[in-house]
Each structure stands twice: as structure tokens, then as C-alpha cells.
C-alpha positions in Angstrom: 37.0 -68.4 24.5 38.0 -69.5 28.0 36.4 -72.3 30.0 35.7 -71.2 33.6 35.4 -74.3 35.7 34.7 -75.0 39.5 37.7 -77.4 39.7 41.0 -75.8 38.9 43.7 -78.0 37.6 47.2 -77.5 36.2 47.7 -77.6 32.5 50.4 -80.1 31.4 53.4 -79.0 29.4 51.9 -80.0 26.0 48.7 -78.1 26.8 50.5 -75.0 27.9 52.8 -74.8 25.0 49.9 -75.3 22.6 48.0 -72.4 24.3 51.1 -70.3 24.0 51.6 -71.3 20.4 48.0 -70.3 19.6 48.3 -66.7 20.7 48.6 -66.3 24.5 50.2 -63.0 24.0 54.0 -63.6 23.8 54.1 -66.6 26.2 56.1 -68.8 23.8 59.9 -68.9 23.8 60.3 -68.3 20.0 58.4 -65.1 20.3 60.5 -63.8 23.2 63.8 -64.8 21.5 62.6 -63.0 18.3 61.9 -59.9 20.2 65.2 -60.0 22.0 67.0 -60.6 18.6 65.2 -57.5 17.2 66.3 -55.5 20.2 69.9 -56.5 19.8 70.0 -55.4 16.2 69.9 -58.6 14.4 68.8 -58.9 10.8 65.1 -58.2 10.4 63.7 -60.0 7.4 60.0 -59.0 8.1 58.6 -56.4 5.6 55.6 -55.7 7.7 53.3 -56.8 5.0 50.5 -59.5 5.4 48.8 -61.8 3.0 45.3 -63.2 2.9 44.7 -66.3 1.1 41.1 -66.7 -0.1 40.7 -70.4 -1.0 38.1 -71.2 -3.5 38.0 -74.8 -2.8 36.3 -76.9 -5.5 38.1 -75.5 -8.4 36.7 -72.2 -9.8 36.2 -72.0 -13.6 38.6 -69.8 -15.5 36.0 -69.3 -18.2 33.4 -67.7 -16.0 35.6 -65.7 -13.8 38.6 -63.8 -15.2 39.6 -65.5 -18.5 36.4 -65.7 -20.5 36.4 -67.3 -23.9 33.3 -65.8 -25.7 34.6 -66.7 -29.1 35.4 -70.3 -28.5 33.4 -73.2 -30.1 30.1 -74.4 -28.9 30.5 -76.5 -25.8 33.6 -74.5 -24.8 32.7 -70.9 -24.7 31.9 -69.1 -21.6 28.4 -70.0 -20.2 27.7 -66.6 -18.6 27.8 -63.3 -20.4 31.1 -61.5 -20.7 31.6 -57.9 -19.6 34.2 -55.2 -20.2 36.5 -54.3 -17.2 38.0 -51.0 -16.3 41.2 -52.2 -18.1 40.8 -51.5 -21.9 40.8 -54.9 -23.7 40.3 -57.0 -20.6 37.0 -58.9 -20.1 35.6 -60.9 -17.1 32.7 -63.3 -16.8 29.6 -61.3 -16.0 29.2 -62.8 -12.5 32.4 -60.7 -11.7 30.7 -57.4 -12.2 32.0 -55.4 -9.3 35.6 -56.8 -9.8 35.4 -55.8 -13.3 34.6 -52.2 -12.1 37.9 -52.2 -10.0 40.1 -54.3 -12.5 42.6 -51.4 -12.5 43.3 -52.5 -8.9 43.6 -56.1 -9.7 46.3 -58.5 -11.1 44.9 -61.4 -13.0 47.2 -64.5 -13.8 46.0 -66.4 -16.9 48.8 -68.9 -17.1 48.6 -70.5 -13.7 48.3 -74.2 -13.3 48.3 -76.5 -10.2 48.9 -79.8 -12.0 46.4 -81.1 -9.6 42.9 -82.3 -10.4 41.9 -83.5 -7.0 40.1 -81.9 -4.1 43.0 -80.9 -1.8 44.8 -77.9 -0.5 48.0 -78.0 -2.6 48.0 -74.3 -3.6 48.0 -73.4 0.2 50.3 -76.0 1.5 52.6 -76.3 -1.5 54.2 -79.3 -3.1 53.3 -82.8 -1.7 56.6 -83.3 -0.2 56.1 -80.3 2.2 52.5 -80.4 3.0 52.8 -77.2 5.1 50.5 -74.4 5.3 52.2 -71.3 3.8 51.6 -69.4 7.0 53.5 -72.0 9.0 56.7 -71.2 7.1 56.1 -67.6 8.1 55.3 -68.4 11.7 58.4 -70.7 11.8 60.6 -67.7 11.0 58.9 -64.9 13.1 57.4 -67.0 15.8 53.8 -68.0 16.4 52.8 -64.8 18.0 53.5 -61.2 17.3 56.0 -59.9 19.9 54.3 -56.7 20.9 50.5 -57.3 20.2 50.3 -61.0 21.1 48.4 -61.6 17.7 48.9 -65.1 16.3 51.0 -64.6 13.2 49.2 -67.4 11.3 45.5 -67.8 11.3 42.7 -69.9 9.5 39.1 -68.5 9.2 36.3 -70.7 8.6 32.6 -69.5 8.5 32.2 -70.4 12.3 34.4 -67.5 13.0 31.7 -65.0 12.0 28.4 -67.1 12.3 27.0 -69.3 14.8 24.5 -71.0 12.6 26.9 -72.8 10.3 28.2 -76.4 10.5 31.9 -77.4 11.4 34.5 -76.8 8.7 34.7 -79.3 5.9 37.8 -78.5 3.8 39.1 -81.4 1.9 42.7 -81.5 3.4 44.1 -80.0 6.6 44.5 -76.2 6.2 46.3 -76.2 9.6 49.0 -78.5 8.3 52.5 -77.7 9.7 54.5 -80.4 8.1 57.8 -81.1 9.9 57.5 -77.9 12.1 55.1 -79.3 14.7 52.0 -78.0 16.5 53.7 -74.9 18.0 53.4 -73.3 14.6 49.8 -74.4 13.8 47.5 -71.5 12.8 45.1 -69.9 15.2 41.5 -70.9 14.3 38.8 -68.8 15.9 35.3 -70.0 16.2 33.5 -72.7 18.1 35.5 -75.5 16.5 38.8 -73.8 16.7 41.9 -75.5 18.3 42.2 -72.6 20.7 38.8 -73.3 22.2 39.8 -76.9 22.6 43.1 -76.5 24.3 42.9 -73.1 26.0 41.3 -74.4 29.3 42.6 -72.2 32.1 40.1 -73.3 34.8 39.2 -70.7 37.5 36.3 -70.6 39.9 33.6 -68.4 38.5 33.8 -66.0 41.5 37.4 -65.3 40.7 37.0 -64.4 37.1 36.5 -60.7 37.7 39.5 -60.5 40.0 42.0 -59.7 37.4 45.0 -59.7 39.7 44.3 -63.1 41.0 43.7 -64.3 37.5 47.2 -63.2 36.5 48.7 -64.8 39.5 47.0 -68.1 38.6 48.5 -67.8 35.0 51.8 -66.9 36.5 51.6 -69.9 38.8 50.9 -72.3 36.1 53.8 -70.9 34.0 56.2 -71.4 36.9 55.2 -75.1 37.3 56.7 -75.6 33.8 60.4 -76.3 33.2 62.2 -73.1 33.5 64.5 -71.7 30.9 67.3 -69.3 31.4 66.2 -67.1 28.6 62.8 -66.5 30.1 63.4 -63.7 32.5 60.6 -61.3 31.7 57.8 -62.3 33.9 56.3 -58.8 33.9 56.1 -58.6 30.2 54.5 -62.1 30.1 51.9 -61.1 32.7 51.1 -57.9 30.9 50.6 -59.6 27.5 48.5 -62.4 29.1 46.4 -59.8 30.8 46.0 -57.8 27.5 45.0 -60.9 25.5 42.8 -62.7 28.0 40.8 -59.7 29.3 39.8 -58.1 26.1 43.1 -57.2 24.4 44.1 -56.9 20.9 43.2 -60.4 19.7 39.6 -60.1 21.1 39.1 -56.7 19.8 40.3 -57.8 16.2 37.8 -60.7 16.3 34.9 -58.6 17.4 33.3 -57.1 14.3 31.0 -55.0 16.4 34.1 -52.7 16.8 34.0 -52.0 13.1 32.5 -48.8 11.6 28.8 -49.8 10.8 29.1 -48.4 7.3 32.2 -50.5 6.6 30.5 -53.6 8.0 27.5 -52.9 5.8 29.7 -52.7 2.7 31.1 -56.2 3.5 27.8 -57.8 4.2 27.1 -60.5 1.5 24.0 -62.0 3.3 21.8 -60.6 0.5 23.1 -63.5 -1.7 22.1 -66.2 0.9 18.8 -67.3 -0.5 17.5 -70.2 1.5 16.1 -73.0 -0.5 17.2 -71.7 -3.9 19.9 -74.1 -4.5 18.2 -77.2 -2.9 18.0 -79.1 -6.2 21.5 -80.6 -5.4 22.7 -82.1 -2.1 25.3 -79.4 -1.4 22.4 -76.8 -1.4 20.3 -78.9 1.0 23.1 -79.1 3.4 23.5 -75.3 3.3 27.0 -75.1 1.7 26.1 -72.3 -0.8 24.3 -70.2 1.8 27.0 -70.5 4.2 29.5 -69.0 1.8 27.1 -66.2 0.8 26.4 -65.3 4.5 30.1 -65.3 5.6 32.6 -64.6 2.9 32.4 -60.8 3.2 32.7 -60.8 7.0 35.6 -63.3 6.9 37.5 -60.9 4.6 36.8 -58.1 7.0 37.9 -60.2 10.0 41.1 -61.1 8.1 41.8 -57.5 7.3 41.4 -56.7 11.1 43.7 -59.7 12.2 46.3 -58.3 9.7 46.1 -54.9 11.1 46.8 -56.4 14.5 49.8 -58.3 13.6 48.9 -61.5 11.7 51.2 -62.1 8.7 49.3 -64.8 6.9 45.5 -65.6 7.1 43.8 -68.4 5.2 40.1 -68.0 4.5 37.9 -71.0 3.7 34.6 -69.4 3.1 32.2 -72.2 2.6 32.5 -76.0 2.5 34.6 -78.4 0.4 33.5 -78.1 -3.1 31.2 -75.0 -3.4 33.1 -74.2 -6.6 32.9 -77.7 -8.0 30.3 -77.2 -10.6 29.7 -80.8 -12.3 26.0 -80.3 -12.7 25.3 -83.6 -11.0 23.1 -84.5 -8.0 25.7 -83.2 -5.7 26.8 -79.9 -7.5 25.3 -77.1 -9.3 25.6 -76.4 -13.1 27.8 -73.5 -14.2 25.1 -71.0 -14.6 23.4 -71.7 -11.2 26.8 -72.3 -9.5 28.1 -68.8 -10.5 25.1 -67.3 -9.1 25.2 -69.2 -5.9 28.9 -68.6 -5.1 30.3 -66.2 -7.7 28.1 -63.1 -6.7 29.0 -63.2 -3.1 32.7 -63.6 -3.9 32.6 -60.8 -6.3 31.0 -58.5 -3.8 33.2 -59.4 -1.0 36.5 -59.1 -3.0 35.4 -55.7 -4.4 34.5 -54.5 -0.9 37.8 -55.6 0.5 40.0 -54.0 -2.3 38.2 -50.7 -2.0 38.4 -50.9 1.8 42.2 -51.4 1.6 42.5 -48.3 -0.6 40.3 -46.2 1.7 42.4 -47.2 4.8 45.7 -46.7 3.1 46.5 -50.5 3.3 46.9 -51.3 -0.3 50.7 -51.5 0.1 50.4 -53.5 3.4 48.0 -56.3 2.8 48.0 -58.6 -0.3 45.0 -60.7 -1.4 45.4 -64.0 -3.2 42.4 -65.9 -4.5 42.5 -69.3 -6.1 41.4 -72.8 -5.9 43.0 -76.2 -6.2 42.3 -76.5 -9.8 40.3 -75.0 -12.8 37.5 -76.4 -14.9 37.5 -78.4 -18.1 37.3 -76.4 -21.4 34.5 -78.7 -22.6 31.1 -78.3 -20.9 29.7 -81.7 -20.0 26.3 -82.9 -21.1 24.6 -81.7 -18.1 25.8 -78.1 -18.3 28.7 -78.3 -16.0 32.5 -78.3 -16.1 34.7 -81.0 -14.6 38.1 -81.1 -12.9 41.0 -79.6 -14.8 44.7 -79.3 -13.6 46.1 -77.5 -16.6 44.8 -74.0 -15.9 43.2 -72.3 -12.9 42.2 -68.6 -12.3 44.4 -66.6 -9.9 43.8 -63.2 -8.6 46.0 -60.9 -6.6 45.4 -57.4 -5.2 47.1 -55.1 -2.8 50.6 -55.8 -1.4 52.0 -52.8 -3.2 51.3 -54.4 -6.6 50.4 -52.1 -9.5 46.8 -52.8 -10.5 45.4 -53.5 -13.9 48.0 -56.2 -14.8 47.3 -59.4 -16.7 50.1 -61.9 -16.4 50.4 -64.6 -18.9 47.9 -65.9 -21.4 45.9 -69.1 -22.1 45.1 -70.7 -25.4 42.1 -70.1 -27.5 40.1 -72.8 -25.8 41.0 -71.9 -22.3 42.7 -75.2 -21.4 46.4 -74.6 -21.4 48.8 -71.7 -21.0 49.9 -70.2 -24.3 52.9 -68.5 -22.3 55.3 -70.1 -19.7 53.1 -71.9 -17.1 53.2 -70.8 -13.6 53.0 -73.1 -10.8 52.2 -73.0 -6.9 55.8 -72.6 -6.4 55.8 -69.4 -8.3 52.8 -68.2 -6.1 54.4 -69.4 -2.8 57.6 -67.6 -3.7 55.7 -64.4 -4.5 53.9 -64.7 -1.2 57.1 -65.2 0.8 58.8 -62.4 -0.9 55.9 -60.2 0.0 56.2 -60.9 3.7 60.0 -61.3 3.8 63.0 -59.3 2.7 64.8 -62.4 1.3 68.1 -60.7 1.3 67.8 -60.1 5.0 66.3 -63.5 5.4 69.5 -65.2 4.2 71.4 -63.5 7.0 69.1 -64.9 9.7 70.5 -68.1 11.4 68.3 -71.1 11.7 65.8 -70.4 8.9 64.6 -73.9 7.6 66.0 -74.8 4.2 62.6 -75.5 2.9 61.6 -71.8 3.6 64.7 -70.5 1.8 64.1 -72.8 -1.1 60.6 -71.6 -1.6 61.6 -67.9 -1.1 64.4 -68.2 -3.6 62.3 -69.8 -6.3 61.3 -67.7 -9.2 58.3 -65.4 -8.4 55.5 -64.8 -10.8 57.3 -62.8 -13.5 56.1 -59.4 -14.6 54.6 -58.3 -11.4 55.1 -54.6 -10.6 
């Protein structure tokens, strides 16, 4: 993660602030001030809960996941088989077999619509007028790094975070978007293409890397070259946190899956679903998009859990490449049956492993999982056996976060194309997320909270959640 060079040079102010904003263990002013405010008894709006947003880019089908329609007319009804779940009267598509077995721990929303039929990241960044990653709202309130662990409070995980044999991320839309907040609140992106690796270039001669005291002095000298600020008076704390992070501390440990129990790691492993060449009938298969998700989605969820345990409040996962859930059945995309086998089975396995792991670790009240895409799929199957873009209904799954399992919120119409109960929007979802990580009553008492954060937090949540 560090570039060790032969020609030391100073970081300019922008680079240093970027490094601090990406998790250099409390070296940022907002984090220090947040810690100071907490010590002085100021309102504390943070609940201590975290959210993991598993983004199913491409648009998962409501029919073949969590809202099957086996009795709909030909050309509409669910393509895969339908299976009973652990909740009486609730059925899933057969690819969601393991999720069906733990449906009593899940909340399914069947009246969620994004009003968005394009490949973008609207459910994660909110309305077009904001274009801000939900995690950036969180970081803007609490600071970009955790005040005691140095963990970045907002992170985005791509396959490269857990695998070296995958290409660069190809999400359609910038999952790192911070809107008007600026780059200091950009999410931490581990992996070979992450911003941290691009900006964190503290250059020390190789022979001095093992001399930890000298390394800390070098970091401190760089810090002292910056503009001083009267509120930064805790050099010992800064050095200690920098030492902990740079030399194998909490962030490095959270990212290192070899620290995980081997049995737990095996339960999350989804590589069995990565069958090279099986999906090569379409171009996305030839480029390895489907195998990338199958190989990495379980480990990405495990890494996200580890980051949350270490202090992250919001983690976005993009488990494949743009459009792996985009099942048009054309030369670029698989049909519904093959597509659900290609990406649905690894998703099902990973989500079930994650939910069961939360329960085993006593984290079901502390971490909430959200899984959805930017849209759903058309009620009518096209002539090639695929479904096309559809903005009026999309599957939405929630688990953990203290929610009671076994809930189904809202209903769709008989053909699975429209909500038959009140439609729920991304604003309802974002409000639910912000009310999970914040005590909104306390948040109102905190000075300097951006109005867009308060507006989203005070919007109606998903109704009926318990």
C-alpha cells in the first residue's frame, strides 16, 4: 500500500489532506474535532451501527429473485422454478435457495421502485440533484476516519480488493461520488486501483523502512511542513495512530482475510460458482464478468463485515462489473435462466453466509445489509428469453441492523410490474439507512450538519419495518 522510493520528497498540501481523508489514522482535522466534541459531552448522533450496500448493478429481476409470479400468464411468469421459504406463504425464485432457508432473517420489499431505467448508481447516490454516495453523507457528519481506530468511515469494495486476477472496476457511474462535499469525504477504495494506492506515496529509502522511529519522524516532519492549525495540538496521538495504521494496524488487519477463521472463510467462499468458459456465449462472459462476481462476492462481503467491525459506518460493494444482472439475452448478456445461474447462485450463497455469520457473531443488531440494483426487469420476457430494463419495480433485500426477520413490506401487482401498495423510492431507502447509522433526534442538535443530510434523514423511512 505504500510506495517506498529512493528519492524522498515532500507531499504537497492536497496530497497530504487526501491521504488523511483516506484513512491515515486520525490525521484529519474533522476527525480530531469530532473526537474532541465527543470528549466535551457534545450531542452524539452516532448509533454505532453500520450499513453494507451490496449493489446488484445491471438490474436484478424481481421475478426470479424475491417476488416470483408463477401464476402469471405465459411470457410473464417466473422463468426459473419457485420455492417455498421458511416464512409461510412466501416464495422465492429457485436460484435463491439458501436465502429461502433463512427468509425468517430477511426483510423483502416488494413495492420498491427507482423510477430509473438506465445503468447508473441512483439507489446508492440518491436523487440526481445530490449525486452523493450515501457513505459520504455519513462521513461528512462523523469525519472521514474513525477517531480511535483510524478506520475510514466510508469505503467502496471492488473485486480487486480480494483478488489479483481481475480487471479494474467498471461500474457505470462513480460510486465514489461526494457531490458538493469534496474529496476529503471520498470513500476508501482498497485494491490495486484504489485511490489510496494512487495518493498515499510517502517516499522513504528502502533501508529506513524498518526503522519505525525514523519513519514516524519523517511522517511528523511532513505534517509540520503543512499550514499549522491552532486546534491540532495532539502530535503524540497523531504519531501513534499513524504508527498503528501504517505498520500493520487495524486497517491492514481488517483487509487481510488470512486473519479470519479458516472455517468462516470457507463458508464465504463462492469460487465454486466460477466456471471458466461456461458463459462465453456472450461478450460479458468472454471478458470474465460473471466469473469475477462468482469468485469474489463472498470474500467481499466478509471483508465488508471486517471493515464494519473495525469502525467503518458505510461500505458499498460492487461485486462484479457493470451489468452482470443485465439479462437481455443478446450478444452481450445472458438470458434469464443462464444469467441467474451465472450470478444468482453466488449471490445467494454469499448473502446466506453473511446473514448466518452476523448471527453467529452477535452482530445482527449492529450491521445492516442492503441489496438492490438500479432497476428491475420487465414483466414481459423478450423473444430471446431475457427481460429488459424496468423502472417501476425492483427487488430490495434488507437484513440485520436490528430488523425483525421474516418481513415482507409492500406488494406488487399480479404481473409483477407495478406496486399494488404505496410505492417506495430510493429516498425511503436512504432515510432508512441514515436512521440506522444516526439517532436523528441527536443529529438535529449537532451544529453544522448539512441540510441535505437532515432532509434525507427526516424523509419517511420504509414503513412497517420492525
